C-alpha positions as CSV (number, residue, x, y, z in Angstrom):
1,M,-32.9,-63.6,-183.2
2,T,-33.7,-65.4,-179.8
3,D,-35.9,-64.9,-177.1
4,L,-34.1,-64.4,-173.9
5,N,-35.8,-64.9,-170.5
6,L,-34.3,-62.0,-168.7
7,T,-36.2,-62.3,-165.4
8,A,-35.0,-63.7,-162.8
9,A,-36.9,-66.2,-160.6
10,P,-37.5,-64.8,-157.1
11,R,-34.7,-65.6,-154.6
12,A,-35.9,-67.1,-151.2
13,R,-35.0,-64.6,-148.3
14,R,-33.4,-65.8,-145.6
15,P,-35.3,-64.8,-142.4
16,R,-34.4,-61.7,-141.0
17,P,-33.1,-61.9,-137.4
18,K,-35.1,-60.1,-134.8
19,V,-34.5,-56.4,-134.0
20,V,-34.8,-56.9,-130.5
21,T,-35.8,-60.1,-128.3
22,L,-37.4,-60.2,-124.9
23,T,-36.6,-62.8,-121.8
24,E,-39.3,-64.8,-120.4
25,A,-39.0,-62.2,-117.3
26,A,-39.9,-59.2,-119.6
27,A,-42.4,-60.8,-122.0
28,A,-44.2,-62.2,-119.2
29,R,-44.2,-58.7,-117.4
30,V,-45.5,-56.9,-120.6
31,Q,-48.3,-59.3,-121.0
32,E,-49.3,-58.8,-117.3
33,I,-49.1,-55.0,-117.9
34,M,-50.9,-55.1,-121.0
35,G,-53.7,-57.5,-119.7
36,K,-54.4,-55.0,-116.9
37,A,-54.4,-51.5,-119.6
38,E,-57.4,-49.6,-119.9
39,K,-57.9,-50.6,-123.3
40,P,-56.6,-53.0,-125.8
41,Y,-53.2,-52.2,-127.4
42,A,-51.9,-53.3,-130.6
43,G,-48.3,-53.9,-128.7
44,L,-45.4,-52.4,-126.9
45,R,-43.5,-49.5,-128.6
46,V,-40.0,-49.7,-128.0
47,G,-37.7,-46.9,-129.1
48,V,-34.8,-44.5,-128.6
49,K,-34.8,-40.7,-128.0
50,N,-32.5,-38.0,-127.5
51,G,-32.3,-37.2,-123.9
52,G,-30.2,-37.6,-120.6
53,C,-26.6,-36.8,-119.9
54,A,-25.4,-39.6,-122.0
55,G,-27.2,-38.6,-125.1
56,S,-30.1,-41.3,-125.9
57,E,-32.7,-42.9,-123.9
58,Y,-34.8,-45.8,-124.2
59,I,-38.6,-45.6,-124.3
60,L,-41.5,-48.2,-123.6
61,D,-45.1,-47.3,-124.3
62,Y,-48.4,-48.8,-125.2
63,A,-48.9,-48.7,-128.8
64,E,-52.4,-48.1,-130.2
65,A,-51.6,-49.0,-133.9
66,A,-48.6,-49.8,-136.0
67,A,-47.2,-47.0,-138.0
68,P,-46.8,-47.9,-142.0
69,L,-43.0,-48.0,-141.5
70,D,-42.7,-49.7,-138.0
71,E,-40.6,-52.5,-137.5
72,V,-42.9,-55.2,-136.3
73,V,-41.6,-58.1,-134.0
74,E,-43.2,-61.3,-132.5
75,D,-41.4,-62.8,-129.4
76,K,-42.5,-64.8,-126.7
77,G,-46.5,-63.9,-127.3
78,V,-45.6,-60.0,-127.6
79,T,-46.0,-57.7,-130.5
80,I,-43.1,-55.1,-130.3
81,L,-43.4,-51.9,-132.7
82,I,-40.0,-50.2,-133.5
83,D,-40.1,-46.7,-135.0
84,P,-37.7,-47.4,-138.1
85,K,-35.4,-44.3,-137.0
86,A,-34.8,-46.5,-134.0
87,V,-34.1,-49.9,-135.8
88,L,-30.1,-49.0,-136.4
89,F,-29.7,-48.5,-132.6
90,L,-31.2,-51.5,-131.3
91,I,-30.4,-54.3,-133.5
92,G,-29.6,-57.1,-131.3
93,T,-30.8,-55.9,-128.1
94,T,-32.4,-58.2,-125.3
95,I,-35.2,-56.6,-123.2
96,D,-34.9,-58.2,-119.6
97,Y,-37.1,-57.5,-116.5
98,E,-35.0,-57.4,-113.3
99,T,-36.4,-57.3,-109.6
100,T,-34.0,-56.7,-107.0
101,R,-34.9,-55.7,-103.3
102,L,-34.9,-52.1,-104.2
103,S,-36.7,-52.2,-107.8
104,S,-38.1,-53.6,-110.2
105,K,-37.4,-52.4,-114.1
106,F,-37.1,-53.4,-117.7
107,V,-33.1,-53.6,-118.4
108,F,-31.9,-53.2,-122.0
109,R,-28.7,-55.1,-123.0
110,N,-27.5,-53.2,-126.3
111,P,-24.6,-54.6,-128.0
112,N,-24.3,-50.9,-129.9
113,E,-24.3,-49.0,-126.4
114,T,-20.9,-47.2,-126.1
115,D,-21.6,-45.5,-122.6
116,A,-24.0,-44.8,-120.1
117,C,-24.4,-42.2,-117.6
118,G,-23.8,-42.6,-113.9
119,C,-27.6,-42.7,-112.9
120,G,-28.3,-45.5,-115.4
121,E,-31.1,-43.3,-116.9
122,S,-29.4,-42.7,-120.6
123,V,-26.8,-44.2,-122.7
124,T,-24.7,-43.6,-126.1
125,I,-25.7,-45.5,-128.6
126,Q,-24.0,-46.2,-131.8
127,P,-25.7,-47.5,-134.6
128,A,-25.3,-50.8,-136.0
129,A,-22.6,-51.5,-138.9
130,E,-24.5,-52.4,-142.1
131,T,-23.5,-55.9,-143.1
132,D,-23.5,-58.0,-146.0
133,A,-26.4,-60.0,-146.5
């Protein structure tokens, strides 16, 4: 009888793409806002919630701490924490910060959006399709 070693050597994993990325303008604005916050925060919480006439709304908030299953993204000096239920809806999203003559706001460029309401406050998002890794 021969001794067979059936344990495979661990395979190096390729780096996973970031769920969301920030433009330079968005990163600078988040750093400015966080720098003026009343206390230190762990990062920026980004997510999606049900609401609005198109069905979903993006949320941005201070994150006091990372939840155990949060997706943690580091981009341009900003820590972004994403609830695991929102990950498939946000894959590939770029967050920008735009200033016009009439407003300043964070703008989500999400390839998973399929529709948006007329006022721009809510969107319809389909979860990203599973890809072969």
